[in-house]
N, C-alpha and C positions, 0 to 999 in steps of 0.2 A: 566479670566484674558487676558487683552486686547491684540491683535497682533498686531502689523503695519510694515509694507516694504513701504519704501521712496525711489522711482529711484531707485531701485535694478538693479544692473546689476553684471552677473556672469559669469566666463570664467575660463571651464577648461584649464589643460596645452595641447597644441597644436594648441590651440588660440578657440577651438567651443565657440562659444559663445550660453547658455544656457539659462539666463535669458536677457531682453530687456528693463528695465526702469519700473518695473514693482512696483505698486505704490497701496495698499491695505489696510483695517483695517476690521480688524474681532473682535467684539463686546463679551465680555464675555455670556456665554451662549449662542452662536451661532451654530446652524447648517448648514456646509458648504459644499459641493461637488464639487470635482474640477475631469472637464473630460478635454479631448483632446487625441487627436492620440498620439503613442508612440514619442517621442523625442520632447513633446509640453515643455517640461520645469516644469511639473509637482512634481516630485520626486525632484528635485532640489529644486524648491520655496518649497515645506517643510520641506528637511531638514535643511533650512535656521532656520527654527522658534524651532527647538531645538539646532542648534549649530555645527550638522555634517558636514556643509557647512558655508562657512563667505563669505560673500560680497564681491568681488571687486571693487565695488562702491555702494552708498548707505547705507540704515540701515534697521535693522533689530529689531523692540524693542520688545519684551516681557516682559506687563506691564512697570516697571520703568527699565528694563534690557537691555541693547545693545549686542547683544549675541555675538558680537566681542570682548567683554570684560568679558565674563566669556565663562567656562570650557564646555563643552558637560556631563559631571557630576552634576554640579551644576544646569545646565539647566534641567537636567532628573526630580528634583523637582517639577517643574512647568511644563514642555511638556512630556508627553509620546510618544511614537512612537512604535508602534506594524508592522513591516517590512513584504511587500507583503512574501515570504519565509518565513516561519519559521525555516527554518533548518539554516536560517543566525543568529538565533535571541537566541537558546536552546544549553546549555551544559551541564545543571545537570544532573545527575544519577536519580533523579525521581522528577515528578510534582509537589513532596509538596515543595523539595528543589530550585526548579526551581522558585518558585512562590516567596521564599523567600527574594531570591536574591537582588532586588529592595527595598524593606523597612527595609532590612539591610545595605544596599549600603548608605542609605538616614537617618540611625541612628533612626529611627526609634524605642522607646521603646518596648521592649520585648511582653506585652500585646496589643499595637494599631497593633504591625506586625501580633503578630496573630491573631487578630481579621479581620484584611484586608484580612488576608490569606484564610481563612474560608469563608468569602464573596465572596472572588473570585471563590474559588474553585463550591462554591453553586451558582454561578451568571451563570459561565459557563458552568454547569452539570458535573463538573469532582472532585467532593466528594470521586468519589467510585474508580477513579482514579489515587488516592494521591500517591499511592506507586510504580506507574508504571515507567518505564523508558519512557521519552516521546518516542524515536525513536524505541518504539515496540506497540505505535499508529499508526491509518493511518492518511496520511496529513491531512484528515478533522479535527482531534479530537486534531495534534501538533499545526494546527494555532489556536485554542481552546486554548491548552495551552501559547500559543504566548502573545495569548491576555489576557488571565487571568493573568499572570507572569506581564505587565503592569497597570491592573486593580488595583492589589494587591498594587501598587506604589501612589494610589489614588491621582493622581496630574488634576489639574484642567484643565488641554489641555488636550485632548488624538486624536494622530494623527493614522490614518487608513490607511494603503496603500495597496488598491486592496482588500479589505476586502474579496470578495462574491468569489474569482476564487479559483475553483478548490473546492466550497463547493457544498454540496447537497441540497435541499428544507429546510429539514428543521435544517441546519446549518445555513443556510440565515434569515430563520425566528429566528432561538435564536439570533444571532448577532443584525438583528434589533431589538429585544425585549432591548439588552443591549443598543444600541444607546440611545434609546426612555428613557428609564431608566435613564440612566447615564445625559440625557438632562433633563429632568425632575428635576434632582438633583442641575440642575444650571451650570454642565458641556460643556464646548466648545467642540465640537466634528467636526473633519474636517478630510475628507476624499478623496482620489486618487481613482476612480474608471472608471471604462469602463462599468458600471454594472448600467445605466440609467434609469430604471426602481428602481433598490434597492435604488438610487438616489433620485426618487421622492416619491416612500414610506415613506423614513424616513428625510430628508431633506430638507430645508426650501428654502438654499439659492444656487444658481450654477454659479458656476466660468467656465469658457470656455476657453482655452487656444490653444496657436497656435504660434507656431516658437518662443518661448520664451515670449512668450506677452498675456495681457488678452484679450481676445475679446470681451467676453460678461462676468457680474455679476451684479446680481441683483437678486429678488424673483424668484424662478422655475418657476411659471407658465408665468411669462414675457420672461424668456432666452430659454424655449423649446419652445416659438412661433417663435425663430427667426431660421426658417429653413434653410434658405440659408447658415446664419454666420454659424449653427451648424454642416452641410453637409461638409464645408469648413475642419473640424476639426476631420471629417470622423465620427461623434455620431449622433444619429439618436435620434429625441425624442422619448419616451417611446412608449409602443407599444399600452397602450389606448385613447394616442394621435392621435396617426396615426390613429386608426380606427377611429376615434370621424373626421378628418379631411377628410376621406373616405366617411363617411355616410355625412356629410355635417354639422356637427353642429357648432354653429355659435360663439362657446368661445371653448377656452382650456380647453383639460378637459387632467388628468394624475392617478386619482386614482377611485377604482369601486363608489363608491357613488358620488361622483361629475359627472363621465358619465354615470349611471342609471338616477340621476335628471333629465341631459342636455338631455338625450335620450328619457327620457318621456316628455319634455317638445318640445320636436322636435317634435314628435309622432302626440301631440294635436293639433301642429298647421300644420299638412300637412290636 
């Protein structure tokens, strides 16, 4: 589903203006990463996509729905949100019960709900933990439960708020695989992240925010080339991009195969 924001402003109680004239369009099936320093407005922006926040002025559309005219419960059928802190999201006594909440609230038939729960358990490698209390699991696995609970809702759009925070390498790889697989199925994936290497590995479009505005928006390779603007948001380019620049490679690189190809070509010209 397409998401569109038009001249979006949002002001918190007390007069803090968090968003200042945001206009953007996210097409169905896109993989979009949003970066920027704390307080840039990233979380405030994506909370408008599922109705947790409503515009002070301007509009946000999820396909043909104006978010101001629909409840969070209704929007949750279109946009799933995985919170940064799983403890803000989990409340059931078992993992399986947690995963059942979303499909049941959306009114899915029992057969479909059961199938979605089983798929989400397998997808996140939680099948053996279905009877466990989420709070008996490590923070890494609680985050996986939170992700699985949204996957079980089968929403067209998935929002991930800092999915790699506190995760080990295996979990980051697992989350990356989930992102790629869902994108292959046509889902729209939007993430807020400080992990620029994770963004470079799994996302095609990068949005950099600062002071409630969009500073950069475009294909990842073009945005990470804007080092000065990125630096103003306290975001460094990916490690391979920085290494390539140190070596003097003539093009922007950000993933291993591209780096090796550019490096070999550069060495042959020496």
